[in-house]
Phi, psi and omega in degrees: 000327179299319177298324179293322176296319177298323183297333179294338181256000185278121180289157179288167179302136180094351180240014176296144183208140177268102183285356181276356181231155355281149185304131173086349185283128182286167175265175175289334177255154183294136180302131177065022174281189181299319181299322180296325177288315184298317186277002180271351185255109184294330180294309182286336174296316179297311181299312181295324178295319179293318178299319179297317180294323177301318178293320180295318183287346176278347178264119191305315182289317178297318180303313181295319180295315181292314188285327184268346187230021177225176184261019182305316184289322184281317185210079184298326180298314179295318180297319179294320181291323176296316178297318179296320179296320178295321178295318178299318179295319181297323184272313189254340188293156173300144188308316184296318180289321179296317180295321178294319179296316181297320178299321178295318180297317180298320178296318179295319179297333179298340180265356185264114177203163181171203179226144176287165175304335178275002176090010180273124179288144177219159171217141188296331182270016174295121183305324180298316180290321179297321177301317181292317180297313180297314183295318181294327178292312179299317177301310185302309182294318183291316182292321178297317178296316181297318186280329190241342183248303184205127181296135179251141176280172184300319181292327178290322176295320175299317182297324180302321177285317182296323182293337180268005186296319183294313179295324178301316178297320179297325177285343182105003179270070187283347177253016182296143181297144179244016176205166179294321179297320179294326175296315180298323178293319178295319178299315180297321181288329183274335188310318182299336181263358180280142186208159174278166179194160174301334180294323176300314179296320180293321178299314179297321178297316179297316182292331176290324191254340185298145181282062179277315171253160179302152184308318180296342181251017180297332175299323179292320177300314180295324177299314182292328175294317177297324178296326177292315177301321184300325184262357179292129186285162172289149009270004186291321184299335181266003178297149184305325183289341181255346185298130179081006183257003182282182182295147176267173183305128177087346185286332178299323178297320179295318179296319178297322178296317178297319178294323177297316178302315181294334180283320192253342177269146184295130179251013179092197183275082187284163175306323179299313181293319178298315181296322179298319177295321182297309185289340179274350183273154175282136176302148183304324183293342182258357180278000000 
């Protein structure tokens, strides 16, 4: 099972990166801040990532952009690992590499546009949509860590949003919330436009069945998907496609145990450990 937990953090081919270099270069997020803790746990990263996508797919324009212009349907495992690798770079990567990666993503998003089935035009670089995508991601990862790995106080939840402000601006999400209260305000403002769809049901079906974990551990994969539904906020959690898909009695304890295992058992030379060595090192020019 430990190898399977490690696999959740393994980037796809072509996206491997040595986070220990260049010596001394800071990340976009503060070293050893709340974000560094949250993104170090592969169990809650998976849960939080699924919760974030559920929120994204409930927003009609984001849903059309994600579903029509990404590889979720063809290869969800690869799409999740690419997204995870990008998140690791944003949190742990040296600032210069993170900024270059974000610039590439922004250029790619510039080509993504279309219309929803209801006839509403959208473009991926719309600041309103970017604010929602960024906020739902920070919420998902932070809430999953809080609920299943380690309880966070109110100031730590605020910090999780504040620490992502710089990267959010680089992506174009200049109105993204920078505190938990601001997230709640954005959720309340967005809630009237959130809706269910067959795509939500299809996403859950794909996440239950996709070969993300080995076949003998597919039960664990389905458990973590239910854990994501469990923490998804209203009104999304009550949508017909999610109803009855949350954790069953006693399963939250099992998810917490898995998150504890991921926290305390060695997962190898993770991006967090590499980044910690990098920021603690003297820059080459000073050696």
